[in-house]
N, C-alpha and C positions, 0 to 999 in steps of 0.2 A: 450111530449117527455118522453120516458120511461128510467129511469136512475137507475143504480146499482152502489153502492159503496162497494168496498172490503176493509175492514179495518184490518190492521195487527198490530203486537205488537209495531211497530215503533210509532204508534199514542199514545198508552198508555205510552210508554217510554218517549215520548216527553212531554206529559201533566202531567204525574204523577210519572215519574222517576221509572217505573217498571223495573225489571232486565232483561237483555238480556238472551236468551236461554242458552248461554254458562256459565252464572253466577248463574243459578238456583240452582244447587246442593250445592255449597258452601254457598249460601244465606239461603237455607233450614236448613242446619246443624248449621250455625251460629245463625239463628233465634231460633232454638230449644235450643242451648247451652245458649243463653243469655236470655231466657224466665225467667222473675222474679218470676213467679208463680210456686213454687216448687210442689204444688199439681198437677198442669197440667202436668209438666214435668214427674212426677212419673207415671201418667196414660199412657203417650206416650213413656216412656223410652225404653221399650223392642223393639218396632218397629224401633226407630231411632238408637239404638245401633246395631241392626241387619243390618240396612241399611249401617251404617258406616263400620261395620265389612266386609260386602260384598264388599264395595269399596276398602278396604285395601287388601282383598284377591285377587281381580282382579289386583290391582297395584303390589302386590308382584309377581304374576305369570308373569305379563308383564315385570317386572324388571328382573326376572330370565331369561326370554327369551332373553332380550336385552343384558344381561351380557355375553351371549354366542356369540354375534355378534361383531366382531372386531371393526367396526367403532363406536360402542356405549359404549364400555367398560369404557372409560375415562369420559363419560358424565353422567353416572348413579349416582344419589345422594343417600346417605345412609339413610337419614331421610325419613321415610315412609310418613309423613304428607306433606313434600315438594314434594315428588314424586307424591303423590296422587293429589295434586293441579295442578301440571304441566302437568300430563299425562292423568288424568282420568276425571277431573271436566268439561272439555270443551264440552262434547257431551252427554247430558241427553237422547237424542233420542236413541243413540246406547246402553246405559246402560239399559234403560227401555225395549228396543227391546229384549235384552237377557232374561230378566225376563218374558216378554210376551210370547216368544217362548216356554219357559219351562212350563208356566202355561197353554198354549193352547194345548200343546202336550207333557206331561211329560213322562219320561221313566216309564213304568208300568210292574210289574211282577205279572202274574196270577199263582195261585197254582192249578194245574190240579188234584193233588191227594187229595186235600182238597177243594171240590167244594163249601163248605159253607164259606170258608175263604175269606175275602175281599182282593182284589188285593192290592199290595204294590205300592203306587204312590211315585216315587222318584224325583230326581233332577239331572240335568247335572252339578251342581255346588257344589259338596261335599266340606265342611261339611254342606252346607245349604240344608235343605229339602224343600219340596213343601210348607209347612206351613210357613217356613221362608220367601220364596219368596212372598207369599201373604202378609206377614207383611211388607216387603220392599215396595211393591206397595202401600199399605195403607199409609205408611210413606210419599211416594212421593205425593199422593193426598192430605194428610193432610198438608204437607209442602207447596204445591201450594196454598191451601186455606189460610193458615196463612200469606203468603207473599202478597197475592192479595186481601184479603177481604176489603170491602169498608171502614171499620174503619181505615185502614192503608194507602190506596191510594185514592187520591181525585184530581179532576180537579180544583186545587186551583185558577188558573188564568182565568178559564171559557172559554178556547178555544173550548172545545167540545160543550158547551152550545151555543156559538156564531155560531159554524158550524151548529148545529141543527136548530137554530133559523133563520139564514140568508141564509143558503145554501140548507138545506134539504127541499124538497117540498112534498106536498101531492102526494101519489102514488109511491114515491121512494122506493127502496128496499136497505137495508143496510145488507151486509153480513160481519160478523165479525168472526174471528178465535180466538179471545181473550176470556179467561175465566172470566175476571173481569166484573164488572157491570157499568163501566164508561159510555158506550154509551147509555144504556137504562135509566140511571139516568138523563143524559142530555136531552134525548128525552122526558122523563116524565116531567121534569122541564119546558120545553117550550110548553107542551100541545099537542105534536104530537104523543104520544105513551102511551099505558097503559098496565100493566101486565095482565089485564083481557083477552085480546085476542092477545096481541102484540108479544108473543113468537111463536104463531101459533101451539104450542103443549103444552100439560100439563094442570094441574089444580092447582089452588091455594086453600088455606084454605077457607071454606064457609063463615066465618065471613068477610074475606077480600073482597070476591066477593060481599056480601051484601053492604059493605061500598062503593065499587067502583060504584055500581049501584046507590046508594044514591047520590054520588057526580057527577053522569052522566059522568063517565070516563070509558066507556066500549068499545069505538071504537077507534082503532088506525088509524092514517093517513098514517103511514109508516110501512112497513114490516121489521122486524128484524130477521135475520136468524143467529143463533149462532151455526155454523156447527161443532164446536169442543166441544159443551156443555157449561155449565155455573156453576159457583161456587154455585149458589143458586138453582140448580136442583138436585133432588134426584130420585131414582127409586121408583115407586109406590108399592102398596101392591102386594105380591107374585111375585115381579120382573117385573110387568107390568106397562105401563104408565110412566108418569113423574109428580112428585110432585114439585111445585114451591114454594119456601119459599120467603116471602116478608120481613122477619126480621131475625136478626142474632140469633144464638143459645143461646148465653150467656146472653143477656139482653132483648131480644124481641124488640130491637131497629129497627125501620123500615128502609129498604133500600131506600124507596121512600118517600120523604118529603111530609107530609100532610096525609099519610095513618096512622091512629091510630092503634097502635099495643098493646095498654094497655087495659086490661079488659078481654074480652072473649078469647083472644088469649093465647095459652099456650106456655111456654118456660121454659128452665131450666137455672136458673141464675148461677149455678155452673157447667155448662157443660164443662168438661175438656177432653172429649174423642177424637174420630177421626171423620173426615169429609169425608164421602164417596160421594163427589160430582159426579154428572153424567157428566163425561167429557171423551174425547179422551185423555188419558195420552200421553205426548210427546214420540212418538215412530215411527219407520219406519213401524211398523205393525199396520194397522188401523182396529182394531176389534170393530165393533159397540157395544157400551155398552148397547144399548137399541134400540128396533125396531123403536121407535118413531123418532130417529135421522135420520133414512132412509127417513122419510117423508120430513124432512127439506132439505136433499140433492136433493130429487126429485123436490121440489119447486125451489131450487137454480138453477138447470139445466134449468127449464122453464124460470126463470128470466134472467139468463145470455144469453140464446140463443135468447131471444126476445128483449134484451135491445138495445136502440138507442145509449146510451152513458154509458161507464163504467169507473169509477174512481178507480184506484188501489192506495191506500194510506198507506204508511208505511209497505208495504209487499213485500217480495222479492222471493216468491215461493221457500222456502227451500226444499231440497231433500226429507225430511221426509214427506212433505205434498203432497203425491202422489195423493190423492183424489182431492185436489184443482187443481192440474195440469190437471187431467182428466176433471174436471168441465169446465175448460176454453177451452177444445177442442171443446166445443159446441158453442163457440163464433161465431156470425155471422160476416162475413168478411166486411159487411157494417157498423158494429158498430164502433163508435169513442171511442178509448181507451186513457185515460190520466193517466200516471204514475207519482205519486207524491212521491218523495223520497229525503231525505236530502242529499244523496251522489250522485253527478253527474255521477261518474263512474259506480256506482251500477245501476243507472237509465238507462244508455246507455246499460249496460250489460244485464239488464232485457229485454229491448226492443229487442235486438238482439236474445236473447234466445226465446222470445215469437214468433218472426218472423220465427225462425227456427222450433219451435215445432208446431205452429198452422197455418203456412202459411201466406200469405199476409194480413196484418191487418193495419188499419188506427190508428197508434200509435203516440201520442204526449207525450214528456217527460217534466216534470216540476221539476227541481232539487231544491226542497225546503222542509224544514221541514213542518210538519203539521201545527204547530203554525204560521209559516210565511205565509203559503198558506192561512190560515184563515184570517190573518190580511190584506193580500193584495188582497183578493177576493172581 
């Protein structure tokens, strides 16, 4: 039987208490402000200050607009920080979409009389220029890395390990939209996956490859498709390919237990800079950050369209994930679909939405959290 598992943020939130999408922005800023390392804060300060200033400017403009509307006059708070939290922080996709639109197609002024003069690349959000918006996007990616890096989030109670050990079988395909490394760490621990070939794209450091060969850990039993990218992926030389890091920047500490990262592997113990992870940033605009990710989506279409059984776990098809919505339009009507979600109402609503969008499907709802599903399976 060919099985596909679609894993959403609900799984990471259940096993490792990762933040909800609507809490990402305040968590990022809070994490930056509370960073005990002053040297690291100094390196990143300009980007995060620009990010916060951008949020405040949007909040002020919105507040000014609302104050001109009679029903809202009495409700507008005067404290910018309170207003920012209540009106702006709940939709990171919308905010990043504004930035992505500007970066993809900025207002440009060409100087016809001075042919040799470079065009002026501007911004739709004065006083923020194009460079400012690049800094803000960099702050978002760095903030995501800091919130979700493996040193901070762990499957402490082993639910993912038990899921991979007892439920996942050879030949299964796991599609995850999460940036974190929780799923592949669990698969590695139970011996069903290896970073040598398990991501299906990218290359790792040559020293790691030699070590994996020596340990005879070069063949994965399970396909892992990280359709939104991963915290430990980066763009290869001259913007081509995908580089996969198996250890963190700061200490060279391995992300995967048993892979030695001391000795020939290089790292910067005082790395305080930015993390340009190869990911789809949370946005309504899905611009492929690298051509290699297209290969993953092509494989995902093949897996979903030929699956006998699909488990959708901790995922609710948010509006911003239009590509995933399109992916499931390839679902075979004979495929058995099981929706596992902690909220019974959300599970029923998702079933109704899928039937409306994709036609008659064989759907079973399982209103359970991921951890309860693992315990009772």
